[in-house]
C-alpha positions in Angstrom: 16.5 -13.1 6.9 18.8 -11.0 4.8 20.4 -7.6 6.7 22.4 -4.9 5.5 25.0 -3.7 7.7 26.2 -0.1 7.5 28.1 2.1 9.8 27.1 5.6 10.5 28.3 8.4 11.6 26.8 11.7 12.5 25.7 13.1 9.3 22.9 15.4 8.1 22.8 15.0 4.5 21.1 18.0 3.7 22.2 18.4 -0.2 20.7 21.9 -0.7 18.1 23.9 1.0 14.6 24.3 0.9 12.7 27.4 1.8 9.6 25.0 2.3 10.7 21.9 4.1 9.2 19.8 1.7 11.9 19.2 -0.6 15.8 19.2 -0.9 17.0 21.6 -3.6 15.0 24.5 -5.8 18.0 25.6 -7.5 18.0 22.4 -10.6 17.9 19.2 -11.6 21.9 19.2 -11.7 22.2 19.6 -7.7 19.4 17.2 -7.0 20.6 14.1 -5.2 19.7 10.9 -7.8 19.1 13.0 -10.6 21.0 13.3 -13.7 20.7 14.1 -17.4 20.2 10.3 -18.0 18.8 9.3 -14.7 16.5 8.9 -12.0 17.4 6.8 -9.1 14.7 6.1 -6.2 14.8 3.5 -3.6 12.5 1.2 -1.7 12.4 -1.4 1.5 10.4 -4.4 0.9 10.2 -7.6 2.7 11.7 -9.9 0.5 11.8 -12.4 3.4 10.1 -12.4 7.0 6.3 -12.7 8.1 5.2 -10.4 5.3 6.8 -11.7 2.5 4.1 -13.7 1.2 2.5 -12.0 -1.2 4.5 -8.3 -0.7 7.5 -9.9 -1.9 5.7 -9.3 -5.7 5.2 -5.5 -5.3 8.4 -3.6 -6.1 9.8 -6.1 -8.5 6.2 -5.4 -10.6 6.9 -1.4 -9.9 10.4 -1.9 -11.5 9.0 -4.1 -14.3 6.7 -0.7 -15.1 9.8 1.5 -14.9 11.8 -1.2 -17.0 8.9 -0.9 -19.9 8.8 3.4 -19.5 12.8 3.1 -20.1 12.2 1.1 -23.2 10.1 3.8 -24.1 13.0 6.3 -23.9 12.2 7.1 -19.8 10.9 10.5 -18.9 12.1 13.7 -20.0 15.3 11.3 -21.6 15.8 10.1 -17.9 15.8 6.6 -17.2 14.4 4.9 -13.8 16.6 3.1 -11.5 14.8 1.3 -8.5 16.9 0.2 -5.9 14.8 -2.2 -3.8 16.4 -3.1 -0.3 14.8 -6.4 1.9 14.0 -5.3 5.6 12.4 -8.6 6.4 9.5 -6.3 8.1 11.6 -5.4 10.7 11.7 -1.8 12.0 15.3 -1.8 12.5 16.4 -3.8 9.5 14.2 -0.8 8.2 16.1 2.1 9.8 19.4 0.6 8.3 18.4 0.0 4.7 16.7 3.6 4.4 20.3 5.4 5.8 21.7 3.3 3.4 19.7 4.2 0.5 19.8 7.9 1.6 22.9 8.7 2.7 25.0 6.0 0.5 23.3 5.5 -2.3 21.8 9.2 -2.7 18.4 8.2 -4.0 15.9 10.8 -5.3 13.3 9.6 -3.2 11.7 7.2 -1.3 9.3 5.1 -2.9 6.1 2.7 -1.8 8.3 2.0 1.1 5.7 -1.3 2.7 5.2 -1.6 6.5 3.4 0.4 9.3 5.8 -0.4 12.0 8.6 -0.2 9.3 8.1 3.3 7.9 7.0 5.0 10.8 10.6 4.2 12.2 12.2 6.5 9.1 9.5 9.6 9.1 11.8 11.7 10.8 14.7 10.6 9.3 13.0 11.3 5.5 12.0 14.8 6.8 15.2 16.0 8.5 16.8 14.9 5.3 14.3 16.6 2.7 14.2 13.1 1.0 10.2 12.9 -0.4 8.6 9.9 0.8 6.3 8.9 -1.7 3.2 6.4 -2.1 3.8 4.8 1.4 2.7 0.8 1.6 0.3 1.0 3.9 -3.0 2.8 5.2 -1.4 4.6 8.4 -2.9 7.7 9.2 0.5 8.7 10.1 1.7 9.4 6.3 -1.3 12.2 5.9 0.1 14.7 8.2 1.3 17.5 5.5 2.5 19.6 8.3 4.6 17.4 10.4 5.8 15.3 7.5 5.4 17.6 4.1 7.4 15.1 1.9 5.4 11.9 2.6 2.3 11.0 1.3 0.0 7.3 1.7 -1.3 5.4 -1.3 -3.4 2.9 0.3 -6.7 4.2 1.3 -6.2 4.8 4.9 -7.3 2.3 7.6 -9.8 4.0 8.9 -11.6 4.9 5.5 -11.6 0.7 4.9 -12.6 0.4 8.5 -15.9 2.2 8.2 -16.3 0.9 4.5 -16.1 -2.8 6.1 -18.3 -1.7 9.2 -21.2 -0.3 6.8 -21.1 -3.6 5.1 -21.3 -5.5 8.1 -23.8 -3.2 9.8 -26.2 -3.2 7.0 -25.7 -7.3 6.5 -25.0 -8.7 9.9 -28.0 -6.3 11.8 -28.2 -7.6 15.6 -25.3 -10.1 15.0 -22.2 -9.8 17.2 -18.8 -8.4 15.4 -15.5 -8.8 16.6 -11.8 -7.4 15.5 -8.4 -9.1 15.1 -5.9 -6.7 14.1 -2.2 -6.4 14.3 -0.7 -4.8 17.5 0.5 -1.3 15.7 -1.4 1.6 13.5 -2.5 -0.7 11.0 -4.6 -2.5 14.0 -5.4 0.3 15.8 -6.4 2.5 12.7 -8.3 -0.3 11.4 -10.6 -0.5 14.6 -11.1 2.9 14.7 -12.8 3.2 11.4 -15.0 -0.4 12.4 -16.1 1.2 15.8 -17.2 4.9 14.2 -19.7 3.0 12.2 -20.5 -0.2 14.4 -20.0 1.3 17.9 -18.0 -0.5 20.0 -17.5 -4.3 19.4 -18.3 -7.6 21.2 -14.9 -8.5 21.5 -11.4 -7.6 20.1 -7.9 -9.4 20.1 -4.5 -8.4 18.7 -1.9 -10.4 17.5 2.2 -9.5 17.2 4.1 -10.5 13.9 6.9 -12.0 15.4 4.4 -14.7 17.4 2.6 -17.0 14.4 0.1 -18.5 16.9 -3.1 -17.0 17.4 -4.5 -19.6 19.0 -5.6 -17.7 21.8 -7.1 -14.8 20.0 -9.5 -17.1 17.9 -10.4 -18.8 20.7 -11.3 -15.8 22.7 -13.8 -15.1 19.7 -15.2 -18.0 19.5 -16.1 -18.3 23.2 -17.4 -14.4 22.6 -20.1 -16.1 20.2 -19.1 -13.6 17.7 -21.0 -14.2 14.3 -18.6 -11.9 12.0 -15.0 -11.5 12.8 -13.1 -8.0 11.1 -9.5 -8.6 10.3 -7.0 -6.0 10.2 -4.5 -8.8 9.2 -1.1 -9.2 6.6 -1.6 -12.4 4.1 0.1 -14.5 6.6 -2.2 -13.8 9.7 -5.4 -13.9 7.6 -4.5 -17.5 6.3 -3.3 -18.1 10.3 -6.6 -16.9 11.6 -8.9 -18.5 9.3 -6.8 -21.5 9.4 -7.1 -21.7 13.3 -10.6 -21.2 13.3 -11.1 -24.2 11.0 -9.3 -26.3 13.6 -11.3 -25.7 16.2 -14.7 -26.0 14.6 -15.1 -22.2 14.4 -16.6 -21.1 11.2 -17.7 -17.2 11.6 -18.0 -14.7 8.7 -14.4 -13.2 8.0 -14.1 -9.7 6.7 -10.9 -9.0 5.9 -8.9 -5.4 4.9 -7.5 -5.3 1.7 -3.8 -5.8 2.4 -4.5 -8.9 4.1 -6.8 -10.6 1.4 -5.3 -11.3 -2.0 -6.8 -14.8 -3.2 -3.4 -15.7 -4.4 -1.5 -15.6 -1.5 -4.0 -16.8 0.5 -4.5 -19.7 -1.4 -1.1 -20.7 -1.8 -0.5 -20.0 2.1 -3.3 -22.4 3.1 -2.6 -25.5 0.4 -5.5 -27.8 0.9 -7.4 -25.5 3.0 -8.0 -23.1 0.5 -11.8 -23.9 0.6 -11.7 -22.3 3.7 -11.7 -19.1 2.0 -14.9 -19.5 0.6 -17.4 -16.5 1.4 -14.3 -14.2 2.7 -15.4 -10.6 2.2 -12.9 -7.9 1.8 -12.2 -4.4 -0.3 -10.1 -3.7 -2.8 -9.8 -0.4 -5.2 -7.7 -1.2 -8.0 -8.9 -3.6 -10.4 -8.4 -7.4 -10.0 -5.6 -9.5 -11.0 -8.1 -11.8 -12.8 -10.3 -9.6 -15.3 -9.1 -10.0 -18.0 -11.5 -7.5 -19.5 -10.2 -4.6 -18.3 -8.0 -2.7 -20.2 -5.3 -1.9 -17.4 -4.7 -5.8 -16.6 -4.5 -6.4 -20.2 -1.3 -3.6 -20.1 0.0 -4.8 -16.8 -0.3 -8.7 -17.9 1.8 -7.6 -20.8 4.4 -5.5 -19.1 4.8 -8.4 -16.6 5.3 -10.9 -19.5 7.9 -8.8 -21.0 10.1 -7.2 -18.4 8.7 -9.3 -14.8 9.7 -12.9 -16.4 6.1 -13.6 -16.3 5.6 -13.9 -12.9 2.6 -15.3 -11.3 -0.2 -12.8 -11.8 -2.1 -11.7 -8.8 -3.5 -8.5 -7.3 0.1 -7.8 -5.5 1.7 -7.3 -9.2 -1.3 -5.0 -10.0 -0.7 -2.9 -7.0 2.9 -2.6 -8.0 2.6 -1.4 -11.4 -0.2 0.7 -10.2 2.5 2.3 -7.9 5.0 2.8 -10.5 2.2 4.1 -12.9 1.1 7.0 -10.3 5.1 7.8 -9.7 5.7 8.3 -13.5 2.6 10.5 -13.7 4.3 12.7 -10.6 7.5 13.1 -13.0 5.7 13.9 -15.7 3.8 16.7 -13.8 7.4 17.5 -12.1 9.0 18.4 -15.5 12.1 18.4 -16.7 13.8 20.7 -14.2 13.7 17.6 -11.5 14.0 18.5 -8.1 12.5 17.4 -4.8 10.3 20.5 -4.4 9.0 20.6 -7.8 8.1 16.8 -7.6 6.5 17.3 -4.1 4.7 20.4 -5.6 3.6 18.1 -8.6 2.0 15.4 -6.3 0.0 18.0 -4.0 -1.4 19.9 -7.1 -2.9 16.5 -7.6 -5.5 16.0 -10.5 -4.0 12.4 -11.0 -5.8 10.0 -12.8 -5.1 5.8 -13.5 -6.8 2.6 -12.8 -7.9 3.2 -9.3 -12.1 2.5 -8.8 -11.8 6.1 -6.7 -9.7 9.1 -7.1 -6.3 9.4 -5.5 -7.0 12.8 -3.4 -3.3 14.4 -3.1 -3.7 18.0 -2.0 -1.5 20.6 0.1 -3.5 19.6 2.8 -4.5 15.8 2.3 -2.0 13.5 1.5 -3.4 9.9 1.8 -3.7 8.8 -1.4 -7.2 6.9 -2.5 -10.0 7.6 -0.9 -12.1 4.4 -0.7 -12.9 1.4 -1.9 -15.5 -1.7 -3.1 -16.5 -4.8 -1.6 -14.9 -8.1 -3.0 -16.2 -11.7 -2.3 -14.2 -14.8 -2.6 -16.1 -17.6 -4.5 -13.8 -20.7 -6.0 -10.8 -18.7 -5.2 -11.6 -15.8 -6.9 -12.4 -12.4 -5.9 -14.9 -10.5 -7.2 -16.4 -7.0 -6.9 -20.1 -6.5 -5.7 -22.0 -3.3 -4.9 -20.5 0.4 -5.6 -17.7 1.9 -5.0 -17.8 4.0 -1.7 -15.4 7.3 -0.4 -15.4 8.7 3.1 -13.0 10.3 5.5 -11.4 9.0 8.4 -13.5 11.5 10.5 -16.9 11.5 10.8 -17.6 11.7 7.4 -20.8 9.8 5.5 -19.7 6.7 3.6 -21.0 7.3 0.4 -20.9 5.5 -3.3 -18.6 7.2 -5.6 -20.1 7.3 -9.3 -17.7 8.6 -11.3 -16.3 6.5 -14.2 -13.5 4.3 -14.8 -10.3 5.8 -17.1 -8.9 3.7 -19.2 -4.8 3.6 -19.9 -2.8 5.4 -22.3 -2.6 3.9 -25.6 1.2 2.9 -25.0 0.4 2.7 -21.4 2.5 5.6 -20.5 1.1 9.1 -19.0 1.8 12.4 -20.5 2.7 15.5 -19.1 -0.5 17.1 -17.6 
């Protein structure tokens, strides 16, 4: 695991002042960290190594590839985007080190798409204190949607309670009278997912949790088998999705698995399971972006071309789609913030909302809602490939109904770069 060692002094980097606490400086781009007349520097923390590296290590390079594509077309208002990617190994202590380096040493304009519930939670207060925009966190924790407490933090993924309600609705309708059980990560990922599931299903028959530092889920899967669970709902990162399904097969246990979007990329799971990949047949999950295998989709056509030209033709999967979609949304945000690019202006632009893009449902940013995408559509794995079925659904993280979304898909701009709204 790579580690970044830095020596910290008692420093609070307040590069300018903000009357509303949302950003940093409202006096102009020249006073804004990470912004010059020719460059915008942003950073991220990602698990390039460690227990969450499978699949997730492909996200930030895909985002950078989209930025490199935009840069090749002249950038945004004459500024090229520089993306600093730091490995934290999915270790919260490492996350705090690398984010402090990005902010205090590299003086980035913003943190973009930092990945992980346990990792990113530990830097929320630091980013708030330093008034650094914290955009489009790569996790569905409800912690990102606290505009009063963390005015500069915004989610991207549908939050896990929203997802739990969508998946729970499918299970309720499809498996009435069956025993429904749950295995989830021992943090807000698992807890928020279970909260959404139980809003729809009521208390599950049995529930288990895991920690990422212990790659053995034998006791948990054994307990679910002993409880005679017909359906097992997983709030798991990809490595633990594969572990759970593989472990169940080893003990002769074959429930229906229903998996969180963040742990269900078919390419990642197939590579992790190897010869046992046929165990994935029939797994139900969900997504909210175009699927990597949908070659007829114009967003996939765009992303594949960028992947070939700017991402060394990396293996193309849903993680790459995710990374480029994050890049597209960030470019939209920069366009909306205007030529006088300040942290305040950026956050105000995101809160204004109205963004369109590749999502099957809209992002729902406003001054009172920082949660990101508002729903998902169900997928099923068949022959190693995920396909959508049914309709996209939207809901909230409270007691609101799970309702079909009937809006139309939006095509990408001709050159693949959003323009100022």
